[in-house]
TORMI-361452 format. One record per residue: residue number from 1; x, y, z of N, C-alpha, C in turn; residue in three letters. Coordinates in nm, 4 decimals. Layout:
BEGIN
+-----+----------+----------+----------+----------+----------+----------+----------+----------+----------+-----+
!   k !    neast !   nnorth !      nup !   caeast !  canorth !     caup !    ceast !   cnorth !      cup !   r !
+-----+----------+----------+----------+----------+----------+----------+----------+----------+----------+-----+
! NUM !        X !        Y !        Z !        X !        Y !        Z !        X !        Y !        Z ! ALA !
...
+-----+----------+----------+----------+----------+----------+----------+----------+----------+----------+-----+
//
This chain:
BEGIN
+-----+----------+----------+----------+----------+----------+----------+----------+----------+----------+-----+
!   k !    neast !   nnorth !      nup !   caeast !  canorth !     caup !    ceast !   cnorth !      cup !   r !
+-----+----------+----------+----------+----------+----------+----------+----------+----------+----------+-----+
!   1 !  27.5002 !  18.9392 !   9.5007 !  27.4065 !  18.8574 !   9.5743 !  27.4753 !  18.8065 !   9.7007 ! UNK !
!   2 !  27.4088 !  18.8274 !   9.8109 !  27.4658 !  18.7851 !   9.9385 !  27.4313 !  18.6390 !   9.9647 ! UNK !
!   3 !  27.4839 !  18.5878 !  10.0720 !  27.4559 !  18.4491 !  10.1090 !  27.3086 !  18.4274 !  10.1382 ! UNK !
!   4 !  27.2470 !  18.5247 !  10.2048 !  27.1045 !  18.5139 !  10.2366 !  27.0222 !  18.5165 !  10.1090 ! UNK !
!   5 !  27.0597 !  18.6016 !  10.0159 !  26.9882 !  18.6086 !   9.8884 !  26.9984 !  18.4784 !   9.8108 ! UNK !
!   6 !  27.1161 !  18.4177 !   9.8128 !  27.1351 !  18.2912 !   9.7429 !  27.0504 !  18.1808 !   9.8072 ! UNK !
!   7 !  27.0437 !  18.1789 !   9.9382 !  26.9629 !  18.0788 !  10.0081 !  26.8156 !  18.0993 !   9.9747 ! UNK !
!   8 !  26.7705 !  18.2235 !   9.9747 !  26.6305 !  18.2531 !   9.9422 !  26.5982 !  18.2100 !   9.7994 ! UNK !
!   9 !  26.6904 !  18.2325 !   9.7057 !  26.6684 !  18.1925 !   9.5673 !  26.6547 !  18.0407 !   9.5562 ! UNK !
!  10 !  26.7409 !  17.9685 !   9.6239 !  26.7353 !  17.8222 !   9.6209 !  26.6048 !  17.7729 !   9.6832 ! UNK !
!  11 !  26.5641 !  17.8324 !   9.7939 !  26.4392 !  17.7926 !   9.8596 !  26.3205 !  17.8185 !   9.7672 ! UNK !
!  12 !  26.3177 !  17.9326 !   9.7016 !  26.2072 !  17.9644 !   9.6111 !  26.2056 !  17.8719 !   9.4893 ! UNK !
!  13 !  26.3219 !  17.8311 !   9.4419 !  26.3282 !  17.7420 !   9.3266 !  26.2772 !  17.6022 !   9.3600 ! UNK !
!  14 !  26.3072 !  17.5557 !   9.4818 !  26.2713 !  17.4196 !   9.5194 !  26.1421 !  17.4092 !   9.6000 ! UNK !
!  15 !  26.0753 !  17.5192 !   9.6257 !  25.9533 !  17.5173 !   9.7070 !  25.8427 !  17.4302 !   9.6459 ! UNK !
!  16 !  25.8136 !  17.4397 !   9.5152 !  25.7062 !  17.3552 !   9.4611 !  25.7377 !  17.2057 !   9.4710 ! UNK !
!  17 !  25.8602 !  17.1682 !   9.4444 !  25.8983 !  17.0271 !   9.4528 !  25.8926 !  16.9792 !   9.5974 ! UNK !
!  18 !  25.9390 !  17.0611 !   9.6894 !  25.9362 !  17.0253 !   9.8302 !  25.7921 !  17.0128 !   9.8795 ! UNK !
!  19 !  25.7066 !  17.1005 !   9.8318 !  25.5655 !  17.0955 !   9.8704 !  25.5017 !  16.9650 !   9.8252 ! UNK !
!  20 !  25.5288 !  16.9215 !   9.7038 !  25.4696 !  16.7966 !   9.6550 !  25.5249 !  16.6759 !   9.7299 ! UNK !
!  21 !  25.6517 !  16.6807 !   9.7685 !  25.7100 !  16.5721 !   9.8466 !  25.6430 !  16.5643 !   9.9833 ! UNK !
!  22 !  25.6221 !  16.6787 !  10.0464 !  25.5575 !  16.6798 !  10.1773 !  25.4131 !  16.6322 !  10.1688 ! UNK !
!  23 !  25.3428 !  16.6685 !  10.0624 !  25.2052 !  16.6213 !  10.0438 !  25.2037 !  16.4702 !  10.0248 ! UNK !
!  24 !  25.2992 !  16.4173 !   9.9516 !  25.3079 !  16.2743 !   9.9291 !  25.3341 !  16.1998 !  10.0599 ! UNK !
!  25 !  25.4241 !  16.2525 !  10.1408 !  25.4545 !  16.1912 !  10.2698 !  25.3319 !  16.1942 !  10.3601 ! UNK !
!  26 !  25.2608 !  16.3060 !  10.3615 !  25.1406 !  16.3171 !  10.4444 !  25.0339 !  16.2186 !  10.3978 ! UNK !
!  27 !  25.0184 !  16.2032 !  10.2671 !  24.9203 !  16.1086 !  10.2134 !  24.9536 !  15.9662 !  10.2566 ! UNK !
!  28 !  25.0808 !  15.9306 !  10.2487 !  25.1222 !  15.7954 !  10.2881 !  25.1004 !  15.7720 !  10.4371 ! UNK !
!  29 !  25.1282 !  15.8731 !  10.5188 !  25.1067 !  15.8585 !  10.6628 !  24.9590 !  15.8399 !  10.6947 ! UNK !
!  30 !  24.8723 !  15.9178 !  10.6285 !  24.7281 !  15.9034 !  10.6511 !  24.6802 !  15.7662 !  10.6068 ! UNK !
!  31 !  24.7285 !  15.7203 !  10.4917 !  24.6875 !  15.5889 !  10.4415 !  24.7338 !  15.4780 !  10.5355 ! UNK !
!  32 !  24.8542 !  15.4891 !  10.5867 !  24.9052 !  15.3881 !  10.6804 !  24.8232 !  15.3890 !  10.8087 ! UNK !
!  33 !  24.7851 !  15.5062 !  10.8560 !  24.7032 !  15.5158 !  10.9762 !  24.5666 !  15.4538 !  10.9566 ! UNK !
!  34 !  24.5041 !  15.4818 !  10.8423 !  24.3731 !  15.4232 !  10.8131 !  24.3830 !  15.2720 !  10.8021 ! UNK !
!  35 !  24.4877 !  15.2229 !  10.7394 !  24.5058 !  15.0781 !  10.7258 !  24.5244 !  15.0131 !  10.8625 ! UNK !
!  36 !  24.5957 !  15.0798 !  10.9517 !  24.6162 !  15.0263 !  11.0863 !  24.4845 !  15.0188 !  11.1629 ! UNK !
!  37 !  24.4003 !  15.1200 !  11.1491 !  24.2703 !  15.1192 !  11.2161 !  24.1838 !  15.0059 !  11.1618 ! UNK !
!  38 !  24.1817 !  14.9893 !  11.0313 !  24.1026 !  14.8821 !  10.9694 !  24.1544 !  14.7463 !  11.0145 ! UNK !
!  39 !  24.2864 !  14.7296 !  11.0194 !  24.3462 !  14.6039 !  11.0623 !  24.3104 !  14.5737 !  11.2075 ! UNK !
!  40 !  24.3150 !  14.6757 !  11.2923 !  24.2831 !  14.6553 !  11.4343 !  24.1358 !  14.6184 !  11.4521 ! UNK !
!  41 !  24.0467 !  14.6841 !  11.3783 !  23.9044 !  14.6516 !  11.3876 !  23.8791 !  14.5091 !  11.3414 ! UNK !
!  42 !  23.9427 !  14.4705 !  11.2335 !  23.9250 !  14.3355 !  11.1806 !  23.9751 !  14.2319 !  11.2802 ! UNK !
!  43 !  24.0906 !  14.2568 !  11.3385 !  24.1471 !  14.1642 !  11.4363 !  24.0569 !  14.1550 !  11.5595 ! UNK !
!  44 !  24.0004 !  14.2665 !  11.6007 !  23.9108 !  14.2680 !  11.7161 !  23.7863 !  14.1842 !  11.6892 ! UNK !
!  45 !  23.7326 !  14.1964 !  11.5696 !  23.6140 !  14.1188 !  11.5343 !  23.6449 !  13.9700 !  11.5294 ! UNK !
!  46 !  23.7604 !  13.9327 !  11.4810 !  23.7994 !  13.7915 !  11.4747 !  23.8150 !  13.7360 !  11.6154 ! UNK !
!  47 !  23.8767 !  13.8120 !  11.7041 !  23.8959 !  13.7652 !  11.8412 !  23.7618 !  13.7509 !  11.9132 ! UNK !
!  48 !  23.6703 !  13.8425 !  11.8883 !  23.5382 !  13.8329 !  11.9504 !  23.4641 !  13.7102 !  11.8999 ! UNK !
!  49 !  23.4774 !  13.6807 !  11.7724 !  23.4108 !  13.5642 !  11.7149 !  23.4660 !  13.4350 !  11.7754 ! UNK !
!  50 !  23.5926 !  13.4384 !  11.8168 !  23.6547 !  13.3214 !  11.8769 !  23.6278 !  13.3149 !  12.0272 ! UNK !
!  51 !  23.5614 !  13.4154 !  12.0818 !  23.5287 !  13.4165 !  12.2237 !  23.6388 !  13.4691 !  12.3127 ! UNK !
!  52 !  23.7368 !  13.5345 !  12.2558 !  23.8458 !  13.5905 !  12.3359 !  23.8164 !  13.7359 !  12.3689 ! UNK !
!  53 !  23.8732 !  13.7795 !  12.4802 !  23.8591 !  13.9197 !  12.5183 !  23.9588 !  14.0036 !  12.4402 ! UNK !
!  54 !  23.9205 !  14.1256 !  12.4120 !  24.0120 !  14.2177 !  12.3464 !  24.0468 !  14.3272 !  12.4452 ! UNK !
!  55 !  24.1682 !  14.3719 !  12.4437 !  24.2106 !  14.4784 !  12.5334 !  24.2222 !  14.4294 !  12.6755 ! UNK !
!  56 !  24.2135 !  14.5215 !  12.7682 !  24.2199 !  14.4840 !  12.9082 !  24.3598 !  14.4437 !  12.9495 ! UNK !
!  57 !  24.3675 !  14.3867 !  13.0674 !  24.4983 !  14.3530 !  13.1212 !  24.5172 !  14.2025 !  13.1363 ! UNK !
!  58 !  24.4275 !  14.1263 !  13.0832 !  24.4411 !  13.9819 !  13.0935 !  24.3689 !  13.9286 !  13.2154 ! UNK !
!  59 !  24.3914 !  13.8037 !  13.2468 !  24.3194 !  13.7376 !  13.3553 !  24.3673 !  13.7820 !  13.4933 ! UNK !
!  60 !  24.4926 !  13.8149 !  13.5025 !  24.5503 !  13.8407 !  13.6362 !  24.5392 !  13.9864 !  13.6783 ! UNK !
!  61 !  24.4873 !  14.0730 !  13.5889 !  24.4598 !  14.2107 !  13.6273 !  24.5786 !  14.2946 !  13.6335 ! UNK !
+-----+----------+----------+----------+----------+----------+----------+----------+----------+----------+-----+
//
């Protein structure tokens, strides 16, 4: 078995575990992104209720 063959064997052995790890990381990233969007929307609604502007560059432009 050559070095390339040994590397291929190791990659094939660990591919299912690596795939599940990558899926888990992707799920966490999507969940964090959704939570950030929800948090931003909630904060925007609170600021509007208080009569403050959201976004923009402030009073001085």
